C-alpha positions in Angstrom: -21.8 125.1 -47.2 -25.5 124.9 -47.5 -27.9 124.8 -44.7 -28.5 121.1 -44.9 -24.8 120.2 -44.5 -24.5 122.5 -41.6 -27.4 121.0 -39.8 -26.0 117.6 -40.4 -22.6 118.5 -38.9 -24.2 120.1 -35.9 -26.4 117.0 -35.4 -23.3 114.8 -35.5 -21.6 117.0 -33.1 -24.6 116.8 -30.7 -24.6 113.1 -31.0 -20.9 112.8 -30.3 -20.9 115.1 -27.3 -19.0 118.3 -26.6 -15.9 117.4 -28.6 -17.9 116.5 -31.6 -19.9 119.7 -31.4 -16.8 121.9 -31.3 -15.4 120.1 -34.2 -18.7 120.6 -36.1 -18.7 124.3 -35.3 -15.2 124.7 -36.5 -16.0 122.8 -39.7 -19.0 125.1 -40.2 -17.0 128.2 -39.8 -14.4 126.9 -42.2 -17.2 126.2 -44.6 -18.4 129.7 -44.4 -15.0 131.2 -44.9 -14.1 129.0 -47.8 -17.6 129.0 -49.1 -17.2 126.1 -51.5 -19.8 123.4 -51.5 -19.3 120.3 -49.3 -20.6 116.9 -50.6 -21.1 113.6 -48.8 -17.8 112.1 -49.9 -15.9 115.0 -48.6 -17.8 115.0 -45.3 -17.4 111.2 -44.7 -13.7 111.2 -43.7 -14.2 114.1 -41.5 -17.1 112.5 -39.7 -15.1 109.3 -39.4 -12.2 111.1 -37.7 -14.6 113.0 -35.5 -16.4 109.8 -34.6 -13.2 107.8 -33.8 -12.0 110.6 -31.5 -15.3 111.0 -29.7 -15.6 107.2 -29.3 -12.0 107.0 -28.0 -12.6 109.8 -25.5 -15.9 108.3 -24.4 -14.4 104.9 -24.1 -11.5 106.1 -22.1 -13.8 107.8 -19.6 -16.2 104.9 -19.5 -13.5 102.2 -19.5 -11.9 103.7 -16.4 -15.2 103.7 -14.6 -16.1 100.2 -15.8 -12.6 98.9 -14.8 -13.0 100.3 -11.3 -16.5 98.9 -11.0 -15.4 95.6 -12.4 -12.4 95.4 -10.0 -14.6 96.3 -7.0 -17.2 93.7 -8.1 -14.5 91.1 -8.7 -13.0 91.6 -5.3 -16.4 91.4 -3.7 -17.2 88.3 -5.7 -13.8 86.7 -4.9 -14.2 87.5 -1.2 -17.7 86.0 -1.2 -16.5 83.0 -3.2 -13.5 82.6 -0.9 -15.7 82.6 2.2 -18.1 80.2 0.6 -15.2 78.0 -0.5 -13.7 78.0 3.0 -17.1 77.1 4.5 -17.5 74.3 2.0 -14.0 73.2 2.6 -14.5 73.1 6.3 -17.8 71.2 5.8 -16.1 68.8 3.3 -13.2 68.3 5.7 -15.7 67.5 8.5 -17.6 65.1 6.2 -14.4 63.6 5.0 -13.1 63.2 8.5 -16.4 61.4 9.5 -15.9 59.1 6.5 -12.2 58.6 6.9 -12.1 57.9 10.6 -14.2 54.6 10.3 -12.3 53.8 7.2 -9.0 54.3 9.0 -10.1 52.1 11.9 -11.3 49.5 9.4 -8.0 49.7 7.5 -6.1 49.4 10.8 -8.2 46.4 11.8 -7.8 44.9 8.3 -4.0 45.5 8.6 -4.0 43.6 11.9 -6.0 40.7 10.3 -3.7 40.8 7.3 -0.7 40.6 9.6 -2.3 37.7 11.5 -3.1 36.0 8.2 0.4 36.6 7.0 1.8 35.1 10.2 -0.6 32.1 9.9 0.4 31.7 6.3 4.0 31.8 7.2 3.4 29.2 9.9 1.4 27.1 7.6 4.0 27.4 4.9 6.7 26.4 7.4 4.6 23.3 8.4 3.9 22.5 4.8 7.6 22.8 4.0 8.3 20.4 6.9 5.7 18.0 5.7 6.9 18.2 2.1 10.4 17.6 3.3 9.2 14.7 5.4 7.2 13.3 2.5 10.2 13.7 0.2 12.3 11.8 2.7 9.6 9.1 3.0 9.3 8.8 -0.7 13.1 8.4 -1.0 13.0 5.8 1.7 10.1 4.1 0.0 11.8 4.2 -3.3 14.9 2.7 -1.8 12.8 0.0 -0.1 10.9 -0.7 -3.3 14.2 -1.0 -5.1 15.5 -3.4 -2.4 12.2 -5.4 -2.6 12.5 -5.5 -6.4 16.0 -6.8 -6.2 15.1 -9.2 -3.5 12.1 -10.6 -5.4 14.4 -11.4 -8.3 16.3 -13.8 -5.9 15.0 -17.4 -5.8 15.8 -17.7 -2.2 14.0 -14.5 -1.2 11.0 -15.5 -3.3 10.9 -18.9 -1.6 11.0 -17.2 1.8 8.1 -14.9 0.8 6.1 -17.9 -0.4 6.8 -19.7 2.9 5.6 -16.6 4.8 2.4 -16.6 2.7 1.9 -20.3 3.5 2.4 -19.7 7.2 -0.3 -17.0 7.2 -2.7 -19.2 5.2 -2.4 -22.2 7.5 -2.9 -20.0 10.5 -6.0 -18.4 9.0 -7.6 -21.8 8.2 -7.0 -23.1 11.7 -4.4 -25.8 11.2 -2.1 -26.6 14.2 1.6 -26.8 13.7 3.2 -30.1 14.5 -0.3 -31.7 14.6 -1.9 -31.1 11.2 1.1 -29.5 9.4 4.9 -29.0 9.5 7.2 -26.7 7.6 10.7 -27.4 6.2 10.9 -31.0 7.4 12.1 -34.1 5.5 9.4 -35.8 3.5 7.5 -38.4 5.5 7.9 -41.3 3.1 10.9 -42.6 1.2 13.2 -39.8 0.0 15.3 -37.0 1.4 13.4 -34.0 0.0 12.4 -31.0 2.2 9.0 -29.6 1.0 8.1 -26.1 2.1 4.9 -27.4 3.8 3.8 -30.9 4.8 0.1 -31.2 5.5 -1.0 -34.2 7.6 -4.4 -35.7 6.6 -6.7 -37.6 9.0 -6.1 -40.9 7.3 -2.3 -40.7 7.8 -1.4 -39.5 4.3 0.3 -36.2 3.7 0.1 -33.4 1.1 3.3 -31.7 0.0 3.3 -28.0 -0.9 6.1 -26.2 -2.8 6.3 -22.4 -2.5 9.3 -21.6 -4.7 7.3 -20.6 -7.9 9.5 -18.6 -10.4 8.5 -14.9 -10.6 11.4 -13.2 -12.5 9.6 -13.0 -15.9 6.4 -11.8 -14.3 8.3 -8.9 -12.6 9.9 -8.0 -15.9 6.5 -7.9 -17.5 5.3 -5.5 -14.8 8.2 -3.2 -15.5 7.3 -3.2 -19.2 3.7 -2.1 -18.8 4.2 0.7 -21.4 5.4 -1.8 -24.0 2.5 -4.3 -24.7 4.6 -6.5 -27.1 7.5 -6.9 -24.6 5.1 -7.5 -21.8 3.4 -10.3 -23.7 6.8 -11.9 -24.3 7.7 -11.8 -20.6 4.3 -13.2 -19.6 4.7 -16.1 -22.1 8.2 -16.7 -20.6 6.6 -16.6 -17.1 4.1 -19.4 -18.1 7.0 -21.4 -19.5 9.0 -21.0 -16.3 6.1 -22.2 -14.2 5.7 -25.3 -16.4 9.4 -26.0 -16.1 9.2 -25.7 -12.4 6.2 -28.1 -12.4 8.2 -30.7 -14.2 11.2 -30.2 -11.8 9.2 -30.8 -8.6 7.3 -33.7 -10.2 10.6 -35.5 -10.6 11.7 -35.0 -7.0 10.1 -38.2 -5.7 7.4 -36.5 -3.6 4.5 -38.2 -5.4 5.4 -41.9 -4.9 7.1 -41.9 -1.5 4.5 -44.1 0.2 3.0 -41.3 2.4 1.9 -38.8 -0.3 -1.7 -38.8 -1.5 -0.3 -38.8 -5.0 -0.8 -35.1 -5.6 1.6 -32.2 -5.2 0.8 -28.5 -4.8 2.8 -25.7 -6.4 1.9 -22.5 -4.5 2.0 -19.2 -6.4 1.9 -16.5 -3.7 0.5 -13.9 -6.0 -3.0 -14.2 -7.6 -2.0 -11.8 -10.4 1.1 -13.8 -11.3 -1.0 -17.0 -11.6 -3.7 -15.2 -13.6 -1.1 -13.8 -16.0 0.4 -17.2 -16.5 -3.0 -18.8 -17.2 -3.8 -15.9 -19.6 -0.6 -16.5 -21.5 -1.0 -20.3 -21.5 -4.6 -21.5 -20.9 -3.5 -25.1 -21.0 -1.0 -24.7 -18.1 -3.3 -26.1 -15.4 -4.3 -29.2 -17.3 -0.8 -30.0 -18.3 0.4 -29.6 -14.7 -2.5 -31.8 -13.4 -1.4 -34.4 -15.9 1.9 -34.5 -14.0 -0.1 -34.7 -10.7 0.8 -31.1 -9.7 -1.9 -28.6 -8.8 -0.9 -25.0 -9.3 -2.8 -22.9 -6.7 -2.9 -19.3 -5.6 -3.6 -18.0 -2.1 -7.4 -18.3 -2.4 -7.6 -21.8 -3.8 -4.9 -23.1 -1.4 -6.9 -21.6 1.5 -10.0 -23.4 0.4 -8.1 -26.7 0.0 -6.6 -26.4 3.5 -9.9 -25.3 5.0 -11.3 -28.8 4.0 -8.3 -30.4 5.7 -8.9 -28.3 8.8 -12.6 -29.3 8.8 -11.7 -33.0 8.5 -9.3 -32.6 11.5 -12.1 -31.0 13.5 -14.5 -33.8 12.6 -11.9 -36.4 13.7 -11.4 -34.5 17.0 -15.1 -34.5 17.6 -15.3 -38.3 16.9 -12.4 -38.9 19.3 -14.0 -36.7 21.9 -17.3 -38.7 21.5 -15.4 -42.0 22.1 -13.7 -40.5 25.2 -17.1 -39.3 26.5 -18.5 -42.8 26.1 -15.6 -44.2 28.0 -16.0 -41.7 30.8 -19.7 -42.4 31.0 -19.1 -46.2 31.4 -16.5 -45.5 34.1 -18.9 -43.2 35.9 -21.6 -46.0 35.8 -19.1 -48.5 37.3 -18.1 -46.1 40.1 -21.8 -45.3 40.7 -22.4 -49.0 41.3 -19.6 -49.1 43.9 -21.1 -46.1 45.6 -24.6 -47.8 45.7 -23.1 -50.8 47.4 -21.5 -48.6 50.1 -24.8 -46.7 50.5 -26.7 -50.0 51.0 -24.3 -51.1 53.7 -24.8 -47.8 55.4 -28.6 -48.3 55.3 -28.2 -51.7 56.9 -26.1 -50.2 59.7 -28.6 -47.4 60.2 -31.4 -50.0 60.5 -29.5 -51.9 63.2 -28.7 -48.6 64.9 -32.4 -47.7 65.0 -33.3 -51.0 66.6 -30.6 -50.6 69.3 -31.8 -47.0 69.9 -35.4 -48.2 70.4 -34.3 -51.0 72.8 -32.3 -48.4 74.9 -35.4 -46.1 75.0 -37.6 -49.0 76.1 -35.1 -49.9 78.9 -35.0 -46.3 80.0 -38.7 -45.9 80.2 -39.2 -49.2 82.0 -36.3 -49.2 84.5 -34.9 -45.7 84.9 -37.7 -43.2 84.3 -40.1 -44.5 87.1 -37.3 -44.2 89.7 -36.4 -40.7 88.4 -40.1 -39.6 88.7 -40.2 -40.7 92.4 -37.0 -38.8 93.1 -38.5 -35.7 91.4 -41.7 -36.0 93.6 -39.8 -36.5 96.8 -37.3 -33.7 96.1 -40.0 -31.3 94.7 -38.0 -30.8 91.5 -39.5 -27.9 89.5 -41.3 -28.8 86.3 -38.8 -27.2 84.0 -36.0 -29.2 85.5 -37.7 -32.6 85.3 -36.5 -35.3 82.8 -38.2 -35.4 79.4 -39.7 -38.4 77.7 -37.9 -40.3 75.0 -39.8 -41.7 72.0 -38.8 -44.7 69.9 -38.0 -44.3 66.2 -40.4 -45.9 63.8 -38.7 -44.9 60.4 -36.2 -47.1 58.7 -33.9 -46.0 55.8 -34.7 -47.1 52.3 -32.2 -49.5 50.9 -31.1 -48.5 47.3 -31.4 -51.2 44.6 -28.5 -52.9 43.1 -27.2 -51.5 39.7 -27.4 -53.9 36.8 -24.0 -54.7 35.5 -24.9 -54.3 31.8 -27.7 -51.7 32.0 -28.2 -48.1 32.7 -28.1 -46.9 36.3 -31.5 -46.9 38.0 -31.9 -45.2 41.4 -35.6 -44.7 42.0 -36.6 -42.7 45.1 -38.7 -44.3 47.8 -41.7 -42.6 49.5 -39.5 -41.4 52.3 -37.0 -39.8 49.9 -39.8 -38.1 48.0 -41.2 -36.7 51.1 -37.8 -35.6 52.4 -37.8 -38.1 55.3 -35.1 -40.2 56.7 
């Protein structure tokens, strides 16, 4: 081994520590003994073995120390971290408690409110259920009543009663008086045995007959078929034909020429919609009915017609009242004349009474009073007990004038009456 190689081995041994140095020295001795030359390729495996051994030894010693230090540092770090974590946990628990306590109270309060709301909802639901049940019951009853009304309205007798009821309400509203200006369900006034639904008495002694049994069956069927326009139009056309047929029927009953009728008969349709529907289906219905001297009217037009009758009755009552007032005034004038005669007689008697009184006063003053004065003087009668003087009356009553038999009463006051005297 040359000097350069030896120095290199020793240097590596120094670098690698005591173990490496011993290995280098051994290698150097072996080199001297063998004495062959050592090249780099031969030395590299030896150096690698020496290096791995030295590193392993160094790492073993350093690893143990590093592990001990790391364990101690880790334990210290964990202890410190645990203490910090416990402190943070306690602080977080305190903060969380401060946050949770109001929240818990709020939740408890909310729970109470929710329970109250739930109770109120249950009560409201119970009441709603009762109301729905009652409404359902009412609807069932209403449906049953509607069905009965529908069946009843299809009956001619019931429709007639309904029309009579409508007539009764109208005549009461316009102010007619039963058994005076109208009558219901009585035999016709003139010749004939018919019984009109309403007999209206006019001021001239004539009567107006009203029939309230207008046919309505076709109109009700048209109302039921409101979803089918064609079928509805057919029923409305039939409704107009039924009305016209009824007009002809009542025109032939003898109401128009019984001697008491005004020559016009009224057919009352108690539903304005039914009358309008018939006129819409047959615009000539009114004119053809009037040609038969039958007027088809609804509630409004009949009310206006009867209002005129009621007004004429009021005018006649006013005229009769005016005649009665004139009679009463004439009777008062006659009685006033009789009273004036009695008053004149009383005035004459008062005049004679005043004359008699004045004569008595004169006799008293001439014959009795002088003797009484002498007695008072002789007996020394006090002044307040002496007799007083009497004065004669110089006012006579005014005699009222006679009332003219054919003129207005005239009772002028005299001067004494104006002054409030006798």
